[in-house]
C-alpha positions as CSV (number, residue, x, y, z in Angstrom):
1,M,195.3,41.4,151.8
2,A,192.1,39.5,151.8
3,D,192.0,35.7,152.4
4,L,191.8,34.1,149.0
5,N,191.8,30.5,150.2
6,V,188.9,28.3,149.0
7,K,188.2,24.5,149.4
8,I,186.9,21.9,146.9
9,N,186.2,18.9,149.1
10,D,189.6,18.2,150.8
11,L,191.4,20.2,148.2
12,V,192.6,23.6,149.5
13,L,193.4,26.3,146.9
14,K,195.5,29.3,147.9
15,N,193.3,31.3,145.7
16,P,190.4,30.5,143.3
17,V,192.3,30.9,140.0
18,M,193.2,27.8,138.1
19,T,194.2,27.1,134.5
20,A,191.9,25.2,132.1
21,S,192.9,21.9,130.6
22,G,194.4,22.2,127.1
23,T,195.4,25.8,127.4
24,F,198.4,25.6,129.7
25,G,200.1,22.5,128.7
26,Y,201.6,20.7,131.7
27,G,202.4,24.0,133.4
28,I,206.1,23.7,132.9
29,E,205.8,25.3,129.4
30,F,204.8,28.5,131.1
31,A,207.3,28.4,133.9
32,D,209.5,31.2,132.4
33,L,206.4,33.5,132.1
34,V,204.3,32.8,135.2
35,P,205.2,32.0,138.8
36,L,203.4,28.7,138.9
37,D,203.4,28.4,142.6
38,E,201.2,31.5,142.9
39,L,198.3,29.8,141.0
40,G,195.4,28.1,142.9
41,G,195.8,25.1,140.6
42,I,196.9,23.9,137.2
43,I,194.7,21.5,135.3
44,V,197.0,19.8,132.8
45,K,196.1,18.7,129.3
46,G,193.7,15.9,128.7
47,T,195.1,12.4,129.4
48,T,193.8,9.1,128.2
49,L,194.6,5.5,128.9
50,H,196.3,5.0,125.6
51,A,198.2,7.4,123.3
52,R,196.1,9.5,120.9
53,E,197.2,11.3,117.7
54,G,194.3,13.7,117.7
55,N,192.5,14.9,114.6
56,D,194.0,15.9,111.3
57,Y,194.9,19.5,110.6
58,P,193.6,22.2,110.4
59,R,192.1,21.9,113.9
60,M,192.0,25.5,115.1
61,A,190.1,28.5,113.7
62,E,189.8,32.0,115.1
63,T,186.2,33.3,115.5
64,A,184.7,36.6,116.6
65,S,185.6,36.9,120.4
66,G,186.9,33.3,120.5
67,M,188.3,30.3,118.8
68,L,187.2,26.9,117.6
69,N,189.3,23.8,118.2
70,C,189.1,20.1,117.3
71,V,192.5,19.0,118.6
72,G,191.1,15.6,119.6
73,L,192.8,15.0,122.9
74,Q,196.3,14.4,121.4
75,N,198.5,13.0,124.2
76,K,201.0,10.1,124.8
77,G,198.8,8.2,127.2
78,V,198.7,7.9,131.0
79,D,201.8,5.7,131.3
80,Y,203.9,8.2,129.5
81,F,202.4,10.9,131.8
82,C,203.3,8.9,134.9
83,D,206.8,8.0,133.8
84,H,207.9,11.3,132.0
85,I,205.7,14.2,132.9
86,Y,204.8,13.5,136.5
87,P,208.5,13.7,137.7
88,Q,208.8,17.2,136.1
89,I,205.7,18.6,137.8
90,K,205.3,16.8,141.1
91,D,207.3,19.4,143.0
92,I,205.4,22.5,141.7
93,N,204.0,24.1,144.8
94,T,200.3,24.3,143.7
95,N,197.5,21.8,143.0
96,M,198.4,19.8,139.9
97,I,195.2,18.3,138.6
98,V,195.0,15.9,135.7
99,N,192.1,16.1,133.1
100,V,191.0,12.5,132.4
101,S,189.3,11.4,129.2
102,G,188.2,8.0,127.8
103,N,186.3,6.0,125.3
104,D,184.2,4.0,127.7
105,P,183.7,3.8,131.5
106,E,186.4,1.1,131.8
107,S,189.1,3.2,130.1
108,Y,188.2,6.2,132.2
109,A,188.4,4.2,135.4
110,E,191.7,2.6,134.5
111,C,193.3,5.9,133.6
112,A,192.0,7.4,136.8
113,A,193.3,4.5,138.9
114,R,196.8,5.0,137.6
115,I,196.8,8.6,138.4
116,D,195.4,7.8,141.9
117,A,198.7,6.2,142.7
118,L,200.6,9.5,142.1
119,D,201.1,11.1,145.5
120,S,201.5,14.7,144.2
121,I,198.3,14.7,142.1
122,P,195.5,15.6,144.6
123,A,192.6,15.6,142.2
124,I,191.4,14.8,138.7
125,E,189.0,16.6,136.4
126,L,186.8,14.2,134.5
127,N,186.0,15.2,130.9
128,I,182.6,13.6,130.1
129,S,182.3,15.4,126.8
130,C,184.1,12.5,125.1
131,P,182.2,10.3,122.6
132,N,180.8,7.0,123.8
133,V,182.2,4.5,121.4
134,K,179.8,1.8,122.5
135,H,176.7,3.9,121.8
136,G,177.2,5.6,118.4
137,G,179.6,8.3,119.4
138,M,177.2,10.4,121.5
139,S,179.0,12.3,124.3
140,F,178.7,10.7,127.7
141,G,178.0,14.2,129.1
142,V,174.8,14.8,127.2
143,T,172.6,12.3,129.1
144,C,172.2,11.5,132.8
145,D,172.7,7.8,132.1
146,G,175.9,8.4,130.2
147,A,177.3,10.7,132.9
148,A,176.4,8.3,135.6
149,S,178.1,5.4,134.0
150,V,181.4,7.2,133.8
151,V,181.3,8.9,137.2
152,K,180.3,5.7,139.0
153,A,183.1,3.7,137.4
154,V,185.7,6.3,138.2
155,R,184.5,6.9,141.7
156,K,185.1,3.2,142.5
157,A,188.7,3.4,141.1
158,Y,189.7,6.9,142.3
159,H,189.9,8.0,145.9
160,K,190.9,11.6,145.9
161,T,189.0,14.8,144.9
162,L,186.9,14.1,141.8
163,I,185.8,17.1,139.7
164,V,183.5,16.4,136.8
165,K,183.6,18.7,133.8
166,L,180.2,19.2,132.3
167,S,179.2,19.7,128.6
168,P,177.0,22.7,127.8
169,N,175.6,21.0,124.7
170,V,172.6,19.8,126.6
171,T,169.0,20.7,127.3
172,D,169.2,20.8,131.1
173,I,172.7,20.9,132.6
174,T,171.4,20.9,136.2
175,S,170.0,17.4,135.9
176,I,173.3,16.1,134.7
177,A,175.1,18.0,137.5
178,R,172.8,16.4,140.1
179,T,173.4,13.0,138.6
180,C,177.2,13.5,138.9
181,E,176.7,14.5,142.5
182,E,174.6,11.4,143.3
183,E,177.3,9.2,141.8
184,G,180.0,10.6,144.0
185,A,181.5,13.7,142.3
186,D,183.1,16.1,144.8
187,A,182.6,19.0,142.5
188,V,181.6,19.9,139.0
189,S,183.3,22.3,136.5
190,L,181.6,24.1,133.7
191,I,181.4,24.9,131.0
192,N,183.3,22.8,128.4
193,T,183.3,24.2,124.9
194,L,180.1,24.8,122.9
195,M,179.9,23.0,119.5
196,G,180.4,25.3,116.6
197,M,181.6,25.6,113.0
198,A,183.4,28.0,110.6
199,V,183.5,28.1,106.8
200,D,186.2,29.1,104.3
201,I,184.0,30.8,101.7
202,E,186.8,30.8,99.1
203,K,187.4,27.0,99.4
204,R,183.7,26.4,100.1
205,E,184.6,24.0,102.9
206,P,184.7,23.9,106.7
207,M,187.8,25.5,108.3
208,L,188.2,22.5,110.6
209,S,189.2,19.1,109.4
210,I,186.3,17.3,111.1
211,R,183.8,20.2,110.2
212,T,182.9,21.1,113.8
213,G,184.8,22.0,116.9
214,G,184.6,23.4,120.4
215,L,183.9,27.2,120.7
216,S,185.8,28.9,123.6
217,G,186.8,32.4,124.6
218,P,184.8,35.6,125.5
219,A,181.9,34.7,123.2
220,V,180.8,31.9,125.5
221,K,180.9,33.8,128.8
222,P,177.2,34.8,129.0
223,V,176.2,31.1,128.4
224,A,178.7,29.9,130.9
225,L,177.6,32.4,133.6
226,R,174.0,31.3,133.2
227,M,174.8,27.7,133.5
228,V,177.2,28.2,136.5
229,Y,174.4,30.1,138.3
230,D,171.8,27.4,137.6
231,V,174.1,24.5,138.6
232,A,175.3,26.3,141.8
233,H,171.6,26.5,142.8
234,A,170.9,22.9,142.0
235,V,173.7,21.0,143.7
236,N,175.3,20.9,147.2
237,I,178.9,20.4,146.0
238,P,181.3,23.1,144.9
239,V,181.1,24.5,141.3
240,V,184.2,25.5,139.3
241,G,183.3,28.1,136.7
242,L,185.0,28.6,133.3
243,G,184.1,29.9,129.9
244,G,185.4,33.2,128.5
245,I,187.1,34.5,131.6
246,S,189.7,37.1,130.5
247,N,190.0,39.6,133.3
248,T,189.2,40.3,137.0
249,S,185.6,41.4,136.4
250,D,184.8,38.2,134.5
251,A,186.2,36.1,137.4
252,I,184.3,38.0,140.0
253,E,181.1,37.5,138.0
254,F,181.5,33.8,138.1
255,L,182.3,33.8,141.8
256,M,179.2,35.9,142.5
257,C,177.1,33.4,140.5
258,G,178.2,30.7,142.8
259,A,181.5,29.4,141.6
260,T,183.9,28.4,144.4
261,A,186.8,28.6,142.0
262,I,187.4,29.5,138.3
263,E,189.5,28.4,135.4
264,I,191.1,30.6,132.8
265,G,191.6,29.0,129.4
266,T,191.7,30.6,126.0
267,S,192.9,33.9,127.4
268,N,196.2,32.2,128.3
269,F,197.0,32.2,124.5
270,V,196.4,36.0,124.4
271,D,198.2,36.9,127.6
272,P,200.2,34.2,129.4
273,T,200.2,36.3,132.6
274,V,196.4,36.7,132.7
275,T,196.1,34.3,135.7
276,I,198.4,36.3,137.9
277,N,196.8,39.5,136.8
278,V,193.4,38.1,137.8
279,I,194.6,36.9,141.2
280,N,196.0,40.3,141.9
281,G,192.9,42.0,140.6
282,I,190.6,39.9,142.8
283,N,192.7,40.8,145.9
284,E,192.6,44.5,145.0
285,W,188.8,44.4,144.4
286,L,188.2,42.7,147.7
287,D,190.4,45.2,149.6
288,S,188.7,48.1,147.9
289,H,185.2,46.8,148.8
290,G,186.1,46.0,152.4
291,C,186.0,42.2,152.0
292,K,188.3,40.2,154.3
293,S,187.7,36.9,152.5
294,I,186.9,35.6,149.1
295,N,184.0,33.7,150.6
296,E,182.1,36.9,151.2
297,I,181.4,37.2,147.5
298,I,180.9,33.5,146.4
299,G,177.3,33.2,145.5
300,A,176.6,36.8,146.6
301,I,174.6,37.7,143.6
302,K,171.2,39.3,144.6
303,D,168.3,37.1,143.3
């Protein structure tokens, strides 16, 4: 077997395959289907400082080769997570990573600080695609200044591995990635969902309650690959790739484009065992191509 270990800052992953936030619950929901300790990491659903009800229904719609969602970060808040969820997941033998969201830099930082105190959570993934309530609802992640304000505040409050999840709904994702690196991010993950829309032509209205939602699934993979490649060549910190990964070949494409690790999201809804299949598939591919380590193919694409 090839060596599948990869590192993101001080975070050691037994293999490069993780689950994407919002698609795998808190991990425990999949325990009867997937050997959780075989995963490189589990990124649990988005957590905010205070409880959120999320958006009204309907908030999911199937599209060609993907899905739209506008769930709206429904969760019971960080204190509930610390008191009730953390005790259930702290002994899972993999990297349990919390996705952190907020309304302003202060709420991001406070949420991160509370998670910082949890010994068995070695990293957070910062979702900067949230609306900035102080500036008209524009996402923090679509401007360098907005991204910098959140990353800087969280870096002061959080002392473990900090991964920043980037929005693809921008003109130049590399400049925002570099800004995050400058403000102390240990890694960046990309891409978050692309904004999209679907229409019910019989009702003559949008299929989603708030009209638009995030597009994920195989349809976004070419966009994600291009952005991962560009960002991997623009920063000196690790890149985590995601967006439409549904099989071994997809995962290897992202690794060859420069991703140190990958996340699988929407495909978990189609096949709950997809992560394990991809881990095994990567190992088989490396063996069949005479590779002794996963690091031999990371960033190996020929320019």
